[in-house]
C-alpha positions as CSV (number, residue, x, y, z in Angstrom):
1,X,-8.9,-24.8,-29.8
2,X,-12.2,-25.6,-28.2
3,X,-15.2,-23.6,-29.3
4,X,-16.6,-23.7,-25.7
5,X,-13.9,-22.9,-23.2
6,X,-14.5,-23.9,-19.6
7,X,-16.0,-21.2,-17.6
8,X,-15.8,-21.6,-13.8
9,X,-19.1,-21.0,-12.1
10,X,-19.1,-17.8,-10.0
11,X,-21.7,-16.8,-7.5
12,X,-23.4,-13.6,-8.6
13,X,-23.9,-12.3,-5.1
14,X,-21.1,-13.7,-2.9
15,X,-18.1,-13.7,-5.2
16,X,-16.3,-11.2,-3.0
17,X,-16.4,-13.5,0.1
18,X,-14.0,-16.0,-1.5
19,X,-10.8,-14.1,-1.0
20,X,-9.5,-11.5,1.5
21,X,-8.4,-9.1,-1.2
22,X,-11.9,-9.1,-2.7
23,X,-13.3,-8.3,0.8
24,X,-10.8,-5.4,1.2
25,X,-11.9,-4.1,-2.3
26,X,-15.5,-4.3,-1.3
27,X,-14.9,-2.5,2.0
28,X,-13.1,0.3,0.1
29,X,-16.0,0.6,-2.3
30,X,-18.6,0.7,0.5
31,X,-16.8,3.6,2.2
32,X,-17.8,5.8,-0.7
33,X,-21.4,5.6,0.5
34,X,-20.6,7.1,3.9
35,X,-18.2,9.7,2.4
36,X,-20.9,10.7,0.0
37,X,-23.4,11.0,2.9
38,X,-21.0,13.2,4.8
39,X,-20.5,15.4,1.8
40,X,-24.3,15.7,1.4
41,X,-24.5,16.7,5.1
42,X,-21.9,19.5,4.4
43,X,-23.8,20.7,1.4
44,X,-27.0,20.7,3.5
45,X,-25.1,22.9,6.0
46,X,-24.2,25.4,3.2
47,X,-27.8,25.5,2.2
48,X,-28.9,26.1,5.8
49,X,-26.2,28.8,6.1
50,X,-27.6,30.6,3.1
51,X,-31.1,30.6,4.7
52,X,-30.2,32.7,7.7
53,X,-29.1,32.5,11.3
54,X,-32.1,30.5,12.6
55,X,-31.6,27.8,9.9
56,X,-27.9,27.6,10.6
57,X,-28.5,27.3,14.4
58,X,-30.9,24.4,13.8
59,X,-28.3,22.7,11.6
60,X,-25.5,23.1,14.1
61,X,-27.8,21.8,16.9
62,X,-28.5,18.8,14.6
63,X,-24.9,17.9,14.0
64,X,-24.0,18.4,17.6
65,X,-26.7,16.0,18.8
66,X,-25.7,12.5,19.9
67,X,-27.0,11.0,16.6
68,X,-25.2,13.6,14.6
69,X,-21.9,13.0,16.5
70,X,-22.2,9.2,16.1
71,X,-22.9,9.7,12.3
72,X,-19.8,11.9,12.0
73,X,-17.6,9.4,13.9
74,X,-18.9,6.5,11.6
75,X,-18.1,8.6,8.6
76,X,-14.7,9.4,10.0
77,X,-14.0,5.7,10.5
78,X,-14.9,4.9,6.9
79,X,-12.9,7.9,5.6
80,X,-9.8,6.5,7.5
81,X,-10.4,3.1,6.1
82,X,-10.7,4.6,2.6
83,X,-7.6,6.7,3.0
84,X,-5.4,3.9,4.4
85,X,-6.5,1.4,1.8
86,X,-5.8,3.9,-1.1
87,X,-2.4,4.8,0.4
88,X,-1.5,1.1,0.4
89,X,-2.7,0.6,-3.2
90,X,-1.0,3.7,-4.6
91,X,2.3,2.0,-5.5
92,X,0.4,-0.5,-7.6
93,X,-1.9,2.0,-9.2
94,X,0.7,4.7,-9.8
95,X,4.2,3.2,-10.0
96,X,6.9,5.9,-9.7
97,X,10.1,5.8,-11.8
98,X,12.9,8.2,-10.9
99,X,16.2,8.2,-12.8
100,X,15.2,5.1,-14.7
101,X,14.7,3.1,-11.5
102,X,11.4,2.2,-9.9
103,X,10.8,3.7,-6.4
104,X,10.0,1.0,-3.8
105,X,6.4,0.8,-2.9
106,X,7.1,1.2,0.8
107,X,8.8,4.6,0.1
108,X,5.7,5.8,-1.7
109,X,3.4,4.7,1.0
110,X,5.5,6.2,3.8
111,X,5.7,9.5,1.9
112,X,1.9,9.6,1.6
113,X,1.6,9.0,5.4
114,X,4.2,11.7,6.1
115,X,2.4,14.3,3.9
116,X,-0.9,13.3,5.6
117,X,0.6,13.9,9.0
118,X,2.1,17.2,8.0
119,X,-1.1,18.5,6.5
120,X,-3.1,17.3,9.6
121,X,-0.8,19.1,12.0
122,X,-1.0,22.2,9.8
123,X,-4.8,22.1,9.8
124,X,-4.9,21.5,13.6
125,X,-2.6,24.5,14.1
126,X,-4.8,26.7,12.0
127,X,-7.8,25.5,14.0
128,X,-6.1,26.5,17.2
129,X,-5.7,23.0,18.7
């Protein structure tokens, strides 16, 4: 055995551009920045709510402004990308075995989408839409 095995040179900054699956991975990782920013916005809203009606009105005016709506739509888009990519990865990350046989990955993914749809309809029904 050689003392110095061959190590293929890898770019430190552009390694993820070489394959499509690496690009999907990086896109999924970037989505957490926008989801975190949205969560910070919600926490900011809770803080403003605790400060009284005037502070809450200012917060609501801010999130209903055109910039606030655009920000929320961008965050929604990234949340959808994150959700869809994780649903598609679930069978690989958490294989399910029932009765000694492995459940097909497609069944797991379809079940996730079905539950997502049911929960979404339930939330919309509660909201009155």
